[in-house]
KOLKOLPA-344557 format. One record per residue: y, z, x of N, C-alpha, C in turn. Coordinates in steps of 0.02 Angstrom, whole numbers, padded with zeros to 5 digits. Layout:
// KOLKOLPA-344557
nc2; nc3; nc1; cac2; cac3; cac1; cc2; cc3; cc1
Y; Z; X; Y; Z; X; Y; Z; X;
...
This chain:
// KOLKOLPA-344557
nc2; nc3; nc1; cac2; cac3; cac1; cc2; cc3; cc1
05230; 08804; 11338; 05169; 08772; 11314; 05133; 08738; 11373;
05067; 08744; 11375; 05028; 08708; 11426; 04970; 08673; 11392;
04936; 08632; 11430; 04881; 08591; 11405; 04901; 08551; 11344;
04962; 08529; 11345; 04986; 08488; 11290; 04961; 08417; 11299;
04940; 08386; 11245; 04918; 08316; 11250; 04927; 08284; 11182;
04930; 08218; 11182; 04929; 08181; 11119; 04869; 08135; 11121;
04859; 08098; 11067; 04797; 08059; 11062; 04796; 08000; 11110;
04851; 07984; 11141; 04852; 07928; 11189; 04836; 07949; 11260;
04832; 08015; 11272; 04823; 08040; 11340; 04763; 08087; 11345;
04708; 08067; 11318; 04647; 08108; 11320; 04604; 08084; 11377;
04583; 08130; 11420; 04542; 08112; 11477; 04470; 08101; 11454;
04441; 08045; 11476; 04373; 08029; 11454; 04319; 08054; 11501;
04339; 08077; 11562; 04288; 08101; 11610; 04289; 08177; 11617;
04321; 08212; 11571; 04325; 08284; 11574; 04260; 08315; 11549;
04242; 08373; 11577; 04183; 08409; 11555; 04203; 08453; 11496;
04176; 08437; 11438; 04196; 08471; 11377; 04152; 08531; 11363;
04172; 08572; 11314; 04139; 08635; 11299; 04080; 08626; 11252;
04083; 08576; 11208; 04032; 08569; 11155; 03993; 08504; 11164;
03935; 08502; 11134; 03895; 08440; 11137; 03927; 08388; 11090;
03920; 08324; 11106; 03948; 08273; 11062; 03920; 08276; 10991;
03855; 08294; 10984; 03825; 08297; 10918; 03857; 08351; 10874;
03879; 08406; 10906; 03910; 08460; 10867; 03973; 08438; 10832;
04012; 08395; 10864; 04074; 08371; 10835; 04066; 08307; 10795;
04015; 08267; 10813; 04005; 08203; 10779; 03967; 08211; 10714;
03916; 08254; 10713; 03874; 08261; 10654; 03890; 08325; 10615;
03922; 08373; 10647; 03938; 08436; 10613; 04012; 08452; 10626;
04026; 08515; 10638; 04094; 08536; 10655; 04091; 08602; 10692;
04146; 08618; 10727; 04153; 08682; 10761; 04203; 08724; 10721;
04183; 08785; 10704; 04224; 08828; 10661; 04256; 08884; 10701;
04319; 08900; 10684; 04356; 08955; 10714; 04391; 08994; 10658;
04390; 09059; 10662; 04426; 09102; 10616; 04493; 09122; 10648;
04547; 09103; 10616; 04614; 09115; 10644; 04660; 09138; 10587;
04722; 09152; 10606; 04774; 09169; 10557; 04826; 09114; 10557;
04845; 09095; 10497; 04894; 09040; 10490; 04964; 09069; 10483;
05006; 09057; 10534; 05075; 09078; 10530; 05115; 09034; 10482;
05093; 08972; 10473; 05126; 08927; 10426; 05134; 08858; 10456;
05172; 08816; 10420; 05188; 08750; 10446; 05260; 08734; 10428;
05291; 08692; 10468; 05360; 08673; 10458; 05370; 08601; 10478;
05418; 08569; 10447; 05433; 08499; 10463; 05469; 08494; 10529;
05450; 08445; 10570; 05482; 08432; 10634; 05508; 08360; 10635;
05556; 08348; 10678; 05588; 08282; 10680; 05547; 08231; 10720;
05511; 08254; 10771; 05475; 08208; 10815; 05400; 08220; 10808;
05358; 08169; 10820; 05286; 08177; 10814; 05254; 08212; 10873;
05290; 08223; 10927; 05261; 08255; 10986; 05317; 08284; 11028;
05296; 08325; 11077; 05344; 08354; 11124; 05337; 08429; 11128;
05340; 08456; 11190; 05333; 08528; 11200; 05391; 08566; 11169;
05451; 08541; 11178; 05509; 08575; 11149; 05507; 08575; 11073;
05479; 08522; 11045; 05473; 08518; 10972; 05430; 08574; 10945;
05372; 08584; 10976; 05327; 08636; 10951; 05354; 08706; 10969;
05390; 08713; 11024; 05420; 08778; 11040; 05468; 08800; 10986;
05511; 08755; 10964; 05558; 08771; 10911; 05521; 08790; 10846;
05468; 08753; 10832; 05429; 08768; 10771; 05396; 08836; 10775;
05369; 08854; 10834; 05337; 08919; 10843; 05388; 08975; 10834;
05446; 08969; 10864; 05498; 09020; 10858; 05519; 09029; 10784;
05527; 08973; 10750; 05548; 08976; 10680; 05496; 09011; 10636;
05432; 08993; 10644; 05379; 09022; 10603; 05364; 09095; 10621;
05372; 09112; 10686; 05363; 09182; 10705; 05416; 09226; 10674;
05477; 09201; 10672; 05532; 09239; 10641; 05520; 09248; 10566;
05499; 09194; 10533; 05485; 09199; 10461; 05427; 09247; 10448;
05375; 09245; 10491; 05319; 09289; 10481; 05338; 09362; 10494;
05384; 09374; 10542; 05407; 09442; 10555; 05443; 09471; 10494;
05483; 09430; 10460; 05518; 09453; 10400; 05467; 09469; 10345;
05418; 09425; 10334; 05368; 09436; 10282; 05325; 09497; 10297;
05311; 09509; 10361; 05272; 09567; 10380; 05310; 09631; 10367;
05376; 09631; 10378; 05417; 09690; 10363; 05419; 09704; 10289;
05407; 09652; 10248; 05405; 09661; 10175; 05336; 09680; 10150;
05289; 09688; 10195; 05222; 09710; 10176; 05172; 09654; 10166;
05191; 09592; 10180; 05145; 09536; 10171; 05102; 09527; 10234;
05037; 09514; 10223; 04991; 09505; 10278; 04986; 09431; 10296;
04968; 09418; 10359; 04958; 09349; 10381; 04892; 09324; 10352;
04892; 09267; 10317; 04830; 09243; 10287; 04780; 09220; 10339;
04716; 09238; 10327; 04662; 09217; 10372; 04632; 09152; 10346;
04620; 09106; 10392; 04591; 09041; 10374; 04535; 09024; 10423;
04498; 08973; 10404; 04444; 08947; 10447; 04461; 08875; 10466;
04458; 08862; 10530; 04468; 08793; 10555; 04399; 08761; 10565;
04392; 08700; 10539; 04332; 08661; 10550; 04352; 08597; 10587;
04333; 08593; 10650; 04354; 08538; 10693; 04295; 08490; 10703;
04308; 08426; 10692; 04257; 08374; 10703; 04293; 08310; 10724;
04255; 08257; 10735; 04286; 08193; 10755; 04324; 08160; 10697;
04318; 08189; 10637; 04353; 08161; 10580; 04419; 08197; 10565;
04429; 08255; 10595; 04492; 08289; 10585; 04484; 08365; 10589;
04536; 08399; 10566; 04539; 08472; 10566; 04551; 08494; 10494;
04503; 08532; 10467; 04510; 08559; 10400; 04532; 08632; 10404;
04577; 08652; 10360; 04601; 08721; 10356; 04577; 08748; 10289;
04532; 08798; 10291; 04501; 08825; 10231; 04519; 08899; 10223;
04521; 08922; 10161; 04528; 08993; 10148; 04465; 09029; 10173;
04474; 09082; 10211; 04417; 09115; 10244; 04369; 09147; 10194;
04393; 09164; 10134; 04351; 09197; 10084; 04322; 09148; 10034;
04365; 09108; 10003; 04342; 09063; 09951; 04316; 08996; 09978;
04332; 08981; 10040; 04314; 08917; 10072; 04347; 08857; 10038;
04400; 08868; 10002; 04438; 08813; 09973; 04479; 08778; 10027;
04479; 08712; 10026; 04516; 08673; 10076; 04590; 08675; 10060;
04630; 08702; 10105; 04702; 08705; 10097; 04736; 08643; 10126;
04712; 08621; 10183; 04739; 08561; 10216; 04682; 08523; 10248;
04684; 08457; 10243; 04635; 08414; 10276; 04673; 08365; 10320;
04679; 08382; 10384; 04717; 08342; 10432; 04670; 08294; 10467;
04673; 08231; 10447; 04631; 08180; 10479; 04653; 08170; 10551;
04603; 08156; 10592; 04616; 08154; 10664; 04666; 08101; 10684;
04665; 08043; 10650; 04711; 07990; 10669; 04784; 08005; 10649;
04793; 08059; 10610; 04860; 08080; 10592; 04887; 08136; 10636;
04845; 08165; 10678; 04867; 08218; 10724; 04895; 08184; 10787;
04957; 08198; 10802; 04991; 08164; 10857; 05002; 08208; 10918;
04995; 08274; 10911; 05010; 08319; 10967; 04975; 08385; 10956;
04952; 08417; 11011; 04918; 08482; 11007; 04932; 08519; 11072;
04944; 08585; 11067; 04959; 08624; 11127; 04948; 08698; 11113;
04935; 08737; 11167; 04932; 08810; 11163; 04988; 08840; 11205;
05005; 08901; 11189; 05063; 08933; 11220; 05042; 08971; 11283;
05074; 08956; 11339; 05057; 08990; 11401; 05084; 09061; 11404;
05136; 09076; 11365; 05164; 09143; 11364; 05127; 09188; 11314;
05094; 09160; 11266; 05057; 09198; 11216; 04991; 09163; 11204;
04938; 09190; 11234; 04873; 09157; 11232; 04841; 09156; 11163;
04873; 09187; 11114; 04846; 09186; 11046; 04872; 09127; 11006;
04927; 09097; 11027; 04961; 09047; 10986; 04941; 08977; 11007;
04923; 08936; 10958; 04915; 08864; 10971; 04942; 08827; 10911;
04957; 08762; 10921; 04989; 08724; 10869; 04971; 08651; 10874;
04978; 08614; 10820; 04971; 08541; 10822; 05017; 08511; 10770;
05035; 08448; 10781; 05080; 08410; 10736; 05038; 08358; 10700;
05046; 08355; 10634; 05009; 08308; 10593; 05056; 08274; 10545;
05045; 08210; 10533; 05085; 08172; 10485; 05055; 08179; 10416;
05095; 08205; 10369; 05070; 08217; 10302; 05056; 08151; 10267;
04999; 08147; 10231; 04979; 08085; 10200; 05019; 08068; 10137;
05050; 08118; 10106; 05088; 08106; 10045; 05162; 08093; 10059;
05192; 08138; 10098; 05264; 08132; 10111; 05280; 08092; 10174;
05229; 08078; 10217; 05239; 08044; 10281; 05286; 08082; 10327;
05292; 08147; 10316; 05333; 08189; 10360; 05288; 08220; 10414;
05316; 08235; 10471; 05278; 08266; 10525; 05283; 08342; 10516;
05224; 08373; 10509; 05220; 08446; 10499; 05188; 08478; 10560;
05217; 08533; 10582; 05190; 08571; 10638; 05155; 08633; 10612;
05090; 08639; 10625; 05051; 08697; 10605; 05045; 08745; 10663;
05056; 08809; 10649; 05053; 08861; 10701; 05002; 08913; 10682;
04958; 08933; 10730; 04904; 08979; 10717; 04904; 09036; 10767;
04879; 09094; 10745; 04865; 09152; 10788; 04789; 09157; 10794;
04763; 09148; 10856; 04691; 09138; 10864; 04656; 09194; 10901;
04688; 09253; 10912; 04655; 09309; 10946; 04630; 09289; 11016;
04675; 09261; 11056; 04663; 09246; 11127; 04612; 09190; 11139;
04603; 09146; 11090; 04559; 09088; 11103; 04596; 09023; 11089;
04661; 09024; 11098; 04702; 08964; 11085; 04682; 08907; 11132;
04668; 08924; 11196; 04650; 08872; 11244; 04585; 08837; 11224;
04536; 08876; 11201; 04471; 08848; 11181; 04480; 08801; 11121;
04520; 08821; 11072; 04530; 08779; 11013; 04566; 08715; 11032;
04614; 08720; 11076; 04651; 08660; 11097; 04604; 08611; 11132;
04560; 08637; 11175; 04513; 08593; 11210; 04462; 08563; 11161;
04442; 08601; 11110; 04395; 08574; 11060; 04426; 08516; 11022;
04490; 08522; 11004; 04524; 08466; 10971; 04530; 08407; 11019;
04543; 08421; 11082; 04546; 08367; 11132; 04479; 08331; 11139;
04423; 08369; 11137; 04358; 08337; 11141; 04344; 08295; 11079;
04366; 08318; 11021; 04358; 08279; 10960; 04397; 08213; 10966;
04456; 08214; 10995; 04494; 08153; 11007; 04455; 08105; 11053;
04427; 08133; 11106; 04391; 08091; 11154; 04331; 08057; 11122;
04292; 08095; 11084; 04233; 08066; 11051; 04253; 08015; 10998;
04306; 08029; 10961; 04329; 07982; 10910; 04354; 07918; 10941;
04386; 07923; 11000; 04411; 07862; 11033; 04352; 07820; 11058;
04301; 07852; 11085; 04242; 07814; 11107; 04208; 07780; 11048;
04204; 07815; 10993; 04173; 07785; 10934; 04214; 07727; 10907;
04280; 07733; 10914; 04325; 07680; 10893; 04313; 07617; 10935;
04304; 07626; 11001; 04292; 07568; 11045; 04224; 07537; 11030;
04174; 07578; 11014; 04107; 07551; 11001; 04104; 07513; 10935;
04142; 07535; 10885; 04140; 07503; 10819; 04192; 07447; 10812;
04234; 07437; 10862; 04285; 07385; 10858; 04340; 07401; 10808;
04352; 07464; 10796; 04406; 07484; 10750; 04385; 07490; 10678;
04324; 07469; 10660; 04303; 07471; 10591; 04294; 07543; 10565;
04274; 07587; 10611; 04261; 07656; 10590; 04326; 07690; 10567;
04381; 07675; 10600; 04445; 07705; 10581; 04466; 07682; 10512;
04457; 07617; 10499; 04476; 07591; 10433; 04432; 07621; 10378;
04368; 07632; 10395; 04323; 07663; 10346; 04345; 07734; 10331;
04364; 07771; 10382; 04387; 07840; 10371; 04451; 07840; 10330;
04494; 07792; 10342; 04556; 07788; 10302; 04540; 07776; 10228;
04492; 07731; 10215; 04473; 07718; 10146; 04441; 07779; 10114;
04399; 07814; 10153; 04367; 07874; 10127; 04420; 07927; 10112;
04470; 07932; 10156; 04523; 07980; 10144; 04563; 07964; 10081;
04576; 07900; 10070; 04612; 07880; 10010; 04571; 07895; 09947;
04505; 07881; 09952; 04462; 07896; 09895; 04458; 07971; 09881;
04454; 08011; 09933; 04453; 08083; 09924; 04517; 08108; 09892;
04572; 08079; 09912; 04636; 08098; 09882; 04639; 08080; 09808;
04613; 08020; 09791; 04613; 07998; 09721; 04566; 08042; 09680;
04509; 08061; 09708; 04462; 08105; 09673; 04496; 08172; 09658;
04533; 08198; 09706; 04568; 08261; 09696; 04620; 08255; 09640;
04656; 08199; 09638; 04705; 08188; 09585; 04671; 08185; 09517;
04614; 08149; 09513; 04578; 08144; 09449; 04551; 08212; 09427;
04528; 08252; 09474; 04504; 08319; 09456; 04561; 08362; 09428;
04620; 08356; 09457; 04677; 08394; 09431; 04696; 08370; 09361;
04695; 08303; 09351; 04710; 08276; 09285; 04658; 08298; 09234;
04595; 08300; 09254; 04542; 08323; 09209; 04552; 08395; 09189;
04572; 08437; 09236; 04585; 08508; 09220; 04643; 08514; 09171;
04695; 08474; 09181; 04753; 08477; 09136; 04733; 08455; 09065;
04692; 08402; 09060; 04671; 08378; 08994; 04626; 08429; 08959;
04583; 08462; 08997; 04541; 08514; 08967; 04583; 08571; 08940;
04634; 08590; 08977; 04678; 08644; 08954; 04716; 08624; 08891;
04741; 08562; 08889; 04776; 08538; 08830; 04730; 08536; 08769;
04667; 08515; 08779; 04619; 08513; 08724; 04603; 08582; 08699;
04596; 08630; 08745; 04582; 08699; 08725; 04641; 08728; 08686;
04702; 08715; 08708; 04761; 08739; 08672; 04765; 08708; 08602;
04748; 08644; 08596; 04749; 08611; 08531; 04697; 08641; 08484;
04636; 08654; 08508; 04585; 08684; 08467; 04605; 08754; 08443;
04635; 08793; 08487; 04658; 08860; 08468; 04713; 08855; 08415;
04758; 08807; 08423; 04811; 08798; 08374; 04783; 08778; 08306;
04733; 08734; 08304; 04703; 08713; 08241; 04665; 08771; 08208;
04633; 08813; 08248; 04597; 08870; 08220; 04646; 08920; 08189;
04703; 08931; 08221; 04753; 08976; 08193; 04782; 08948; 08129;
04792; 08882; 08126; 04822; 08851; 08067; 04775; 08854; 08007;
04709; 08857; 08016; 04661; 08857; 07961; 04640; 08927; 07941;
04663; 08978; 07975; 04645; 09046; 07956; 04686; 09067; 07896;
04654; 09087; 07837; 04693; 09107; 07778; 04726; 09174; 07790;
04783; 09188; 07757; 04816; 09253; 07766; 04774; 09309; 07740;
04789; 09370; 07763; 04751; 09428; 07743; 04758; 09441; 07668;
04701; 09455; 07634; 04702; 09470; 07563; 04695; 09410; 07518;
04698; 09350; 07546; 04691; 09290; 07505; 04618; 09273; 07494;
04604; 09239; 07438; 04536; 09219; 07421; 04529; 09144; 07432;
04483; 09125; 07473; 04473; 09055; 07487; 04432; 09024; 07430;
04457; 08969; 07403; 04423; 08933; 07349; 04392; 08870; 07377;
04327; 08865; 07368; 04292; 08806; 07394; 04302; 08748; 07346;
04328; 08692; 07369; 04339; 08635; 07325; 04273; 08609; 07298;
04275; 08589; 07233; 04215; 08563; 07200; 04201; 08492; 07223;
04139; 08478; 07240; 04121; 08412; 07264; 04122; 08362; 07207;
04139; 08301; 07223; 04142; 08247; 07174; 04098; 08190; 07198;
04084; 08142; 07151; 04043; 08085; 07169; 04087; 08029; 07196;
04057; 07969; 07202; 04093; 07912; 07231; 04150; 07889; 07187;
04147; 07908; 07120; 04201; 07889; 07074; 04253; 07945; 07066;
04250; 07994; 07113; 04297; 08051; 07113; 04289; 08091; 07048;
04228; 08097; 07023; 04214; 08135; 06962; 04166; 08192; 06979;
04173; 08247; 06942; 04130; 08304; 06952; 04061; 08288; 06924;
04008; 08293; 06964; 03941; 08276; 06938; 03919; 08323; 06883;
03884; 08295; 06833; 03859; 08335; 06776; 03799; 08377; 06797;
03799; 08440; 06777; 03743; 08484; 06792; 03712; 08506; 06726;
03648; 08492; 06713; 03618; 08510; 06648; 03611; 08584; 06638;
03613; 08623; 06693; 03605; 08695; 06686; 03671; 08731; 06678;
03727; 08694; 06684; 03792; 08727; 06678; 03804; 08745; 06605;
03826; 08806; 06590; 03839; 08826; 06520; 03899; 08791; 06493;
03897; 08776; 06427; 03954; 08745; 06393; 04001; 08799; 06369;
04062; 08795; 06392; 04113; 08845; 06375; 04159; 08815; 06324;
04167; 08846; 06265; 04212; 08818; 06214; 04284; 08820; 06237;
04321; 08769; 06222; 04391; 08763; 06241; 04434; 08773; 06180;
04495; 08795; 06192; 04542; 08806; 06139; 04570; 08739; 06115;
04576; 08731; 06046; 04606; 08671; 06018; 04680; 08681; 06013;
04714; 08629; 05990; 04787; 08631; 05990; 04815; 08684; 05944;
04780; 08702; 05887; 04807; 08752; 05841; 04789; 08823; 05861;
04756; 08832; 05918; 04742; 08899; 05943; 04676; 08926; 05921;
04639; 08891; 05878; 04574; 08915; 05853; 04518; 08883; 05893;
04465; 08921; 05907; 04410; 08892; 05944; 04371; 08843; 05901;
04341; 08793; 05930; 04302; 08744; 05892; 04240; 08776; 05863;
04213; 08748; 05808; 04153; 08778; 05777; 04094; 08773; 05824;
04048; 08819; 05819; 03988; 08816; 05862; 03946; 08755; 05846;
03916; 08726; 05896; 03876; 08666; 05884; 03814; 08683; 05844;
03797; 08638; 05797; 03738; 08647; 05756; 03676; 08626; 05794;
03626; 08668; 05790; 03563; 08655; 05825; 03514; 08625; 05776;
03494; 08564; 05784; 03446; 08533; 05738; 03378; 08565; 05745;
03337; 08563; 05693; 03270; 08593; 05697; 03228; 08558; 05751;
03184; 08597; 05779; 03145; 08572; 05836; 03094; 08520; 05815;
03075; 08518; 05748; 03023; 08471; 05727; 03052; 08406; 05701;
03118; 08393; 05715; 03148; 08331; 05692; 03119; 08272; 05729;
03102; 08221; 05691; 03072; 08162; 05723; 03125; 08124; 05763;
03104; 08090; 05815; 03148; 08052; 05858; 03132; 07978; 05852;
03181; 07937; 05868; 03170; 07865; 05862; 03136; 07838; 05925;
03135; 07771; 05929; 03099; 07738; 05984; 03128; 07756; 06053;
03194; 07769; 06056; 03227; 07783; 06120; 03229; 07858; 06136;
03195; 07899; 06094; 03193; 07970; 06108; 03253; 08007; 06082;
03298; 07974; 06041; 03356; 08007; 06013; 03341; 08030; 05942;
03374; 08082; 05921; 03366; 08108; 05853; 03406; 08066; 05804;
03378; 08047; 05745; 03414; 08005; 05697; 03473; 08042; 05667;
03526; 08004; 05654; 03586; 08032; 05626; 03578; 08044; 05551;
03594; 08104; 05527; 03591; 08122; 05456; 03659; 08148; 05435;
03697; 08110; 05396; 03765; 08134; 05378; 03764; 08196; 05335;
03706; 08212; 05302; 03705; 08270; 05257; 03696; 08336; 05295;
03674; 08331; 05358; 03664; 08392; 05397; 03724; 08409; 05439;
03776; 08369; 05437; 03836; 08382; 05477; 03876; 08437; 05444;
03914; 08471; 05482; 03955; 08525; 05456; 04014; 08497; 05418;
04045; 08542; 05376; 04102; 08522; 05335; 04163; 08504; 05376;
04167; 08533; 05435; 04227; 08520; 05476; 04222; 08457; 05516;
04165; 08420; 05508; 04156; 08361; 05548; 04187; 08299; 05518;
04205; 08298; 05450; 04231; 08240; 05416; 04296; 08257; 05379;
04337; 08207; 05365; 04397; 08219; 05324; 04377; 08239; 05254;
04425; 08269; 05215; 04408; 08295; 05148; 04382; 08242; 05100;
04413; 08181; 05098; 04391; 08130; 05051; 04320; 08106; 05065;
04304; 08098; 05129; 04237; 08077; 05147; 04188; 08134; 05135;
04210; 08195; 05147; 04165; 08252; 05137; 04147; 08260; 05063;
04196; 08247; 05017; 04182; 08253; 04945; 04131; 08201; 04922;
04136; 08140; 04949; 04088; 08088; 04933; 04018; 08107; 04957;
04015; 08135; 05017; 03951; 08156; 05044; 03921; 08212; 05002;
03964; 08257; 04978; 03938; 08311; 04935; 03909; 08283; 04871;
03944; 08233; 04841; 03920; 08202; 04779; 03853; 08168; 04790;
03847; 08132; 04847; 03784; 08098; 04863; 03729; 08149; 04874;
03746; 08206; 04902; 03696; 08257; 04913; 03670; 08286; 04848;
03716; 08294; 04798; 03695; 08321; 04733; 03650; 08271; 04696;
03670; 08206; 04699; 03628; 08155; 04667; 03559; 08153; 04699;
03558; 08159; 04764; 03494; 08158; 04799; 03451; 08219; 04779;
03484; 08275; 04769; 03447; 08335; 04750; 03419; 08327; 04679;
03460; 08297; 04631; 03435; 08287; 04562; 03376; 08239; 04563;
03381; 08185; 04603; 03325; 08137; 04605; 03262; 08169; 04630;
03266; 08209; 04681; 03206; 08241; 04708; 03179; 08294; 04659;
03224; 08323; 04616; 03201; 08373; 04567; 03161; 08339; 04512;
03185; 08282; 04487; 03150; 08247; 04433; 03084; 08219; 04458;
03082; 08202; 04522; 03019; 08175; 04549; 02966; 08230; 04550;
């Protein structure tokens, strides 16, 4: 490995490749292949990254023999860190903040390979990332070195406040990501619940769904004047007599009701003793009207 450096040994008078504005306000992008990352014991050191490169190259050789391709990613380097994105979907796979990167180097025996060590924000473990860069490993290493130099100058100008702000922003971004994942899980649970309720309410094939009859506030079926009257069976099995329809020219009282006339009632409406008396009164009434 050559051109190895950590964040404490960045030269401030070196002539860099990019303008400060490109790294401070935007980012420099590189398309590379990600061999992978592995945990290392130390945060820096040439021998540390050499062991990591050998390990990941061996693992990649096995996967390649099995037909697996090396994934292509995009590196976005700025004074805030190094982002690793999927080259097609542009989804962020890793966001390595600059203050967490402790070591970076390219391989003098293989000009395609470069690597850096970053402390993971969740596990606090040191991870070594190894990339295949198509013979531009030296340029990428120098770009990361320039980002360190500009970030250090900005740190001195702001009195350290800028670093704390970036840490807070990083924590907020992490929390936002967690909330987005929780939101996706809740949406999936809600969708599964709705599907389960729809399945539970589907009637079996061939069954007839009966719509329940609405009731009023007293839990009674409301009366409908247009509903036909259906005769019901009495206890002895015989249907009740048909209702008598009074003549249409019958006079009504003050409240609009028809006056009660016991002589117009049917024989089945009274007991036998009362009915016999009514019949006698009817005959007397008929004789009186005849003599008149």
